[in-house]
C-alpha positions as CSV (number, residue, x, y, z in Angstrom):
1,X,-195.2,-17.7,169.1
2,X,-192.4,-18.3,171.6
3,X,-189.1,-17.5,170.1
4,X,-187.7,-15.0,167.7
5,X,-187.3,-17.6,165.0
6,X,-190.9,-18.6,165.4
7,X,-191.9,-15.0,164.9
8,X,-189.7,-14.6,161.8
9,X,-191.3,-17.8,160.4
10,X,-194.7,-16.6,161.0
11,X,-194.1,-13.2,159.5
12,X,-192.6,-14.9,156.4
13,X,-195.7,-17.1,156.1
14,X,-197.9,-14.0,156.4
15,X,-196.0,-12.2,153.7
16,X,-196.7,-15.0,151.2
17,X,-200.5,-14.3,151.7
18,X,-200.4,-10.6,150.6
19,X,-198.9,-8.7,147.8
20,X,-196.3,-6.7,149.7
21,X,-194.5,-6.5,153.1
22,X,-195.7,-2.9,153.4
23,X,-199.4,-3.9,153.0
24,X,-199.0,-6.7,155.6
25,X,-197.4,-4.2,158.0
26,X,-200.2,-1.7,157.6
27,X,-203.0,-4.4,158.0
28,X,-201.4,-5.7,161.2
29,X,-200.8,-2.3,162.7
30,X,-204.3,-1.3,162.1
31,X,-205.6,-4.5,163.7
32,X,-203.2,-4.1,166.6
33,X,-204.4,-0.6,167.2
34,X,-208.0,-1.8,167.2
35,X,-207.1,-4.5,169.9
36,X,-205.2,-1.8,171.9
37,X,-208.3,0.4,171.8
38,X,-210.5,-2.4,173.2
39,X,-211.4,-4.9,170.4
40,X,-211.4,-8.5,171.6
41,X,-208.8,-10.8,170.1
42,X,-210.3,-13.2,167.6
43,X,-207.9,-16.0,168.7
44,X,-206.5,-17.1,172.0
45,X,-203.5,-14.7,172.3
46,X,-200.1,-16.4,172.5
47,X,-198.4,-13.0,173.1
48,X,-199.3,-9.9,175.2
49,X,-198.1,-7.7,172.3
50,X,-201.1,-6.6,170.0
51,X,-199.0,-6.7,166.9
52,X,-198.3,-10.4,167.4
53,X,-201.9,-11.1,168.3
54,X,-202.9,-9.4,165.0
55,X,-200.3,-11.6,163.2
56,X,-201.7,-14.7,164.9
57,X,-205.3,-13.7,163.8
58,X,-204.1,-13.1,160.2
59,X,-202.3,-16.5,160.0
60,X,-205.5,-18.3,161.5
61,X,-207.5,-16.6,158.8
62,X,-209.6,-14.6,161.2
63,X,-208.7,-11.2,159.4
64,X,-208.1,-10.6,155.8
65,X,-207.4,-7.6,153.7
66,X,-210.4,-6.4,151.7
67,X,-208.6,-6.1,148.3
68,X,-205.3,-5.4,146.7
69,X,-206.1,-1.7,146.4
70,X,-206.8,-1.1,150.0
71,X,-204.9,-1.4,153.3
72,X,-208.2,-2.0,155.1
73,X,-208.8,-5.3,156.9
74,X,-212.0,-7.1,157.8
75,X,-212.9,-9.7,160.4
76,X,-213.7,-13.1,159.1
77,X,-216.6,-14.6,161.1
């Protein structure tokens, strides 16, 4: 993700995969926090910012949310 427009397109694409913007934000924030606390990225990072690495992982299908009643995410192996 190089430009702001690329990031906006990526976020819009990710929103289509969940039921709300809020849920996407929470999922990505939780994953970004895990990366910040030492979890290894599941994709080759295109950004140094953990939130955008989490977004990149989500779009690559490496993390998903568990169900529509939960904001918890899981790694996809």
